N, C-alpha and C positions, 0 to 999 in steps of 0.2 A: 417358328412364323413365319421367318422369309422364306421358308419351303413351302408352310403352308399355301401362300398369299401368293408367289412366282405358280405352284401347280392351280388354286382356280384359277389364275389366270388365262395360262392356258388354257383349261377347260373352258372358260369363255370366250373363251379367241376363237376355237375351234367352233364352239355352240352359232357364233356369229358368220363366220366364215358361213355355215349352210345355214345356219335362217335366211341368211341374205342371199343364199343363190337360191332356195327355196320361193322367196320372195322375188326375185328376177324370173322364176322360170312361172311358177302360177300365170300370171295375165300376159304369156305366150300361149299359154294349154285352154282359157281361153276363146268360147266363139268370138267371131266377130272380129275387124283390121280397121285399126286407128287410123289408117290413113284413109278408106272408105269414108270414113264418120267423115272424117273432115272434108273430103270433097262434097259428102251430103248435106253439109250447109252451106256452101257452095253454089252459082248460080249459072257455073258454067256448062253447055249443054251437047259442043263440038266434041264429039269421043278425039279428036287428034290432041285437042287442046287438054283434056283432061288425063289423058295418057301421060303429057308433058308437065302436068302439074302431081300427078302420082308418082311420075319418075325422081321430081323436083324431091319432095317430099319424104320421100321412102331415102332418097340422099341425105335430106340434112338430118335424119332422124337412124339415118344407119341403120335404115330398116332393108336396103339393098344389099347386104352382105350375110355373108351365113353364121347361125346361129352362132357357132364357136364364136365367130370373131365376133360375132357384135356379146359375147360375154364379155369377152377379155375386153372388149372398151367398157364396158360397163364397168368393170374393176379401175380397170387404169384412170376411167374420169373420173373412179369415188376415189379414189387417193387420191385427186387430184383435186377436190374440194364438187367438180361437176357434176350434176347431176342428173342432166338433159334439160332441153326444152319442152312445154308441157302444151299434149296436143287438144287439149280442150281452152287452155286460152294463150297460142300460140302469138305470138313468139315469147312468154315470159316464160325465164327460166322457172326450173321447178322449185329448185332454193328457197327464191326468192315465197313463191309462192303458200310453200311452209311455212319459212322464219315467219309471214303474216296469223298462220294460222295456227302452230305451239303453241302461241302464250296463253291462247284460250282454253283448249286445252290442257296444260300444266292449271292452269288457274281453275280448272273440275276438279283435277286427282290428286293434286296436291292437296288441298283439305281435306277430301271427302276421304282420301285414303289414311292421313294422320292422326284427321279428327274422330273417324269411323272407330279406326283401330283402341286406341287411349281410351274413349270414353264407352265402348263397346266390352273395353276389359273394363272397365271400374263399376258398367251399372254392373256386369254380370257376379262380378265379386264379391260387394255389394246383395245381389239377389242371390246367391248361396248362402245367405246366411239370415234372412229372411223371407219368414214362407209370406206374410201379407205381396211382398213383390217379385216374391217367385209363383206365385196362384195367382195375381194378376196380370202384372203388366208383361213379366219374361214367355207367356203364352201369344202377344203380339209381336216377339222374334220371330218363333217359329211362320208366323204369316211373315212377315217382311222377310226374313231369305231364304224362302219358297216362293220368294214376287219376285218374278222376270222385271230389272231394272227398266225396259221399255214399257212396259203394262203400268206399272210404279208413276213411270213420267208419265204417262198417257195421266192416271186418275187425277195425278198431282194439279197438273194444265188444267182440266177440266175444272176441279174440284173450287183450286184456288187462285186460276187465273182467267175461266171465263164463268164459274156462277159466282164465286166471291167479287173476283175483280180485283181482287188484292197485285195480283204480279200479271205482268207482260207472258208472251206464252211463247215467243219466238224471237229469235236474231237476239243477240249483244248487246245493238240499244236503239233506244226510238228512230225512226225514220228521220223525223225533226230536230233528235240532240245535236250535236255539230260537238265533234267529236276535242278533249285537250284535259288538260291540268284542271278542274275546276270539281266546288264540288257538284254543280247540276250534271255533271257527268260521270262524274264516280258515282253518284245513286241510282241514277240511268242505270248504267253497269249493275250496281248492285244488282236493284229489283232484278233486271233480265238474269244475271247467275244466277237468284236463290233457289227455284225451281227447280233447274238441271242439278245442284248441289244435292238439294232433298234429296232425289229421287236415287242418288250411290249412295249419300250418306244413309237413308237408310237401310236400305236393303244390306249394307258393309255390318252394319251396326249391331243390325238382328243375330249376325252370324256369329260375331266376336264374343257379344253377349253372350249365346247359347253355350260353345265353344267354355269362356274363360270360368262358367258356372257350375261346368260339370266336372273340369279340371280344378276346381277350386275345394268341389266335395271332394273327389278322389285323394287330392292331397289331405285334406283335414282328417277322413278316415287314415291316412296311411300311417305303419306302424312308427315312425319316430315324431308324425305328430300326438301320439298318443302316449307316447314317451318321453315326451318334453309338459307334456299334461300334465304326466304322471309323477314327474320334476318338479311339479309346481309354478313350468314357468307362467306369467301373464299373458290370456288371452290372448291378444294381442302382441306378444312376437310368436306367437303359433301363425296368427293368419297371414301373419308380413312373409317368413317362412314358405307357406303354400302359395302365397301369390308370386314371389321367387319364382321360386319350382313350376308352378303353373304357364307364366306368363313365356316360358321359354319355346314349350309346344307352340304358342300363340306367332311367337317371331319367326317359327319356319313355316307355318299356315300362310302367316303373311306372303314371306315370300315367296309361294305354292300361289297364292292368290291374283298373285299381280298379275296374271297375261285375264282373268276372269274378270275383275276390275278394267280394267284397262279397255277388255271387247265393250263393258259392259257403258262404259264412258265412252265409248263410239256411238252405240245405239241410242245414247239419249243426248247425244250432241244432234242426229239423226231428228228425232222426235218434237226436239225444241228448236230447230234451225238454228243452232248454235253450233256459229262460225271455225268448227277446231276441223282435228284432223277426221274427226269422224265424217261429214259433211263431205270435205277434199278426197277421201273415198268412197264416196258415196253416186260424185261428179265424177270423177276419173273413172269409174264401173260404170255408167250411162252411157259414155264418152267411151269410151276402150282408151284409157289416157294411160297405155302400159309408165309411162316414167314418169307420169305425177304418184297410179298406183303403188310401185317400188320406193319411190321417195318417200310417203306416209308409211308403208311398214319398217322401212329401215328405220326412220326414227321413232318409230312399235318399239324394235327390237334394240334398239337401242335404251332408249330409255327402261325396258322390261331387266336387259341384263344390267346395268347398274344399279339399278333398284334393287337387283337379286345380288348381287354384288359386295355394297352396302349393308342390309342386312345379312348374308356370311359374316361379314367380317365383324358387324356389333355384336352378330350369336359367338364369334369365338371371347371375346371380350367382356361378357360377362356370366361365360356359361366355365367355370374353373374347372370340371369335369373337362371340358373337350381342350384345355389347355395344358392341362397335367396327360390327357392323350397324348398330343402333340409332342409334348416334350419327350415321354416317353419311347413317340417313331426316331425322334433326332436322337435320342441318345439309342 
């Protein structure tokens, strides 16, 4: 187990370095100049003053140094916990801006991922042995899983927000609400959170339900299920074994789909004007804010890698075959 974990940690560490390096490089390959964007917001028209301001800002952001030196400075600052200063919200530190947005993104991602995975697998298992569910409700799963997160978000905002008027369609809380630990504010937070959460949950739910339904049918028709039934094993016991075997590929699928779900959450935040990482990335792109952009990507990379590592460890713990292979390789 230690060798397995050590190998996994090494792989994830190399993946982290590669992903963060690409995230550092991508903003610098984009067209546009962050300092020029800053100066464009100012009113100074004198060329000499503009040049002095450009020299000052380039010095502050470290953009007056060669690219290789900027890359080394980035890693040095990163290990010191310094993500730089935002161009868009100058002179606020990037870490401060990100820490204010990350709770909103986590509040959307964690419940939608976990609840859709649990509910989708349970519903798919029921649908596999119920013709009524298989023929009526499950087809909705095909529609949901083929629907882009952003498009479903727009439909929900229009149907439940604009037409029905049940939920607000933008922001994290109302303009007139004063933030605080009281029921009025928490209820307002919930109302603003529900539609973005529902769009993420429904799309992911359809995919997990279809996958589990197909896997359960395959497992129930496998030779071991037929053998158990021939021995007189209760149908409930056969289904329990089938569910255990079917849930393992779903766990692997969860690790693979995490990146897609995170991307969906970012687009959903933009649709609903939700103040999470998705909105920050949009603002960073519009303002050519290299430092905010690479900081937001850093949080996403860390989150996806940690989630994948946890899924890998859980997979080893729940799958006896994996443990047997590890013991064999260790021997």
